[in-house]
C-alpha positions, 0 to 999 in steps of 0.5 A: 543522445543527447544528454540534457534529454537525458537527463529530462528524462532522468526526472521524470523517471524519477517522478514517478515513484514520488506520484504514487507516494503521494496517492497513497499518501492521500489514501492513508490520510482519508482512512485515518479520518474515519477512525474518529468515528469508529474510536466513539462507535467503540466507547459508546458500546457499539452506539452510533449516532452521527446519522446513516449517511455518515454511517454509510459514507465512512464505512464505505470510505474505509472500506474503498481506501483499503482497496485503493491503497492495496492497488497503488502497493500493487502498480507500483512494485510492477511499475519498479519492477518494469523500471529496473528488469526491463525498463526498454519494456512499456516505457510508453505507459510509466510517464507523469501524464498516464502515471496519474492516470493509472493513478485516478484508473485505481480509485474508480476502480476502488471505487466500485469494488467497494459498491457492496458497502455502498450498499449495505453500510447502515445504522442497524437497531437491533432487538435491545434497542443498541443502534450500530453502523455496520455492514446488513448482511443477513444471511450466512451466505452473504456474510462468507462471500463479502469476508472472500469477497473482501479478505482476496481484494484488500490482501491474498490478491495482490500479496502475491504480487507484491512478494513477486516484482521485490524478490525479482528485484532484489534477485536482479540488484544481486545478480548484477552485484556478484556478475560487477564484483567478478568482471571487477567494475568498481569496488564491492564493497560499498555496492555490497552493504548498499543491497545489503541495506537494499534488502534489509529495506524492503524485508522491512516494507512487505513485512509492513504490510503482512505485520500489519494487515493478515490480523484483520484478514485472518480475523474476519475468516474466524469469525466465519465459525465463531458463534459465540464470540469469547473475550479472546476473540474480541480481544484479537480482534481488536488488537487486528483493527488497530495493528490496520490502521496504526500501518496507515498512521505511520506509512507516509513518516516511513515514505519520507524515511525511506525515500531518499530523493522523495524528501529531498523534493520535499524540503526542496532541496536541489536534485544531485546529479548523478555520474553516468558510471555509477547512474545502474546502481544508484539507479537499483537503490533509489528504484526501491527505495522509493517502491513503497 
């Protein structure tokens, strides 16, 4: 095998997670851009003053980016699973150009899944004269189906896939560690510390996704049964929204802090050459570090 070619292939494989990370950062950025408009509406007691067109755009982009973030995270988890557990399968799809195309397709799918918002988000004038930007769903059945649709596409469908991928990755890495420890291929002390740090990192990343997303979707489901909202309900609802936006705010910094290789590229550092005997272990660590 040509070592130069192999090094080039390794370099390409290491840039694939960066493509997902950049797309997630863009989605988070667009998600945050809509925050000032929504905060202004909440501060004005629900009054929307920016016009019907901007109402539709902001609301639709907000929903689209929720879907795209979940879709990209799910695709990234599947990519990391294939890269580590099945490195020789579907290698033709794990190229730089095809990864970019996959992300473009995910954005297109997100726009399509956000069509109900594009068609129903508008400025609604209530009986008391208040004009508020909202999704105009008149019947209780429409509200039910839309809530279930949004909750499934942005939480209950991607979450099991993400969890399964990371559980399989962790099981695989721990199996490698135990096998190498038995055969004495290398000192087991350092790998054990690295794998413990890897496990904690995965738990942190998945926990942030669950903690930031679950309250919002739970409140949306609770809203289906609430006929007369209480003060406690409104407090819980606004806290869940804040958690959702807080996740988008900290995600880019989280990617940079946890992703060693991404941080090196961002700082313009030179690429570190890996020893062939250590490549498998370092690939395990860098794979999950770059997975979010």
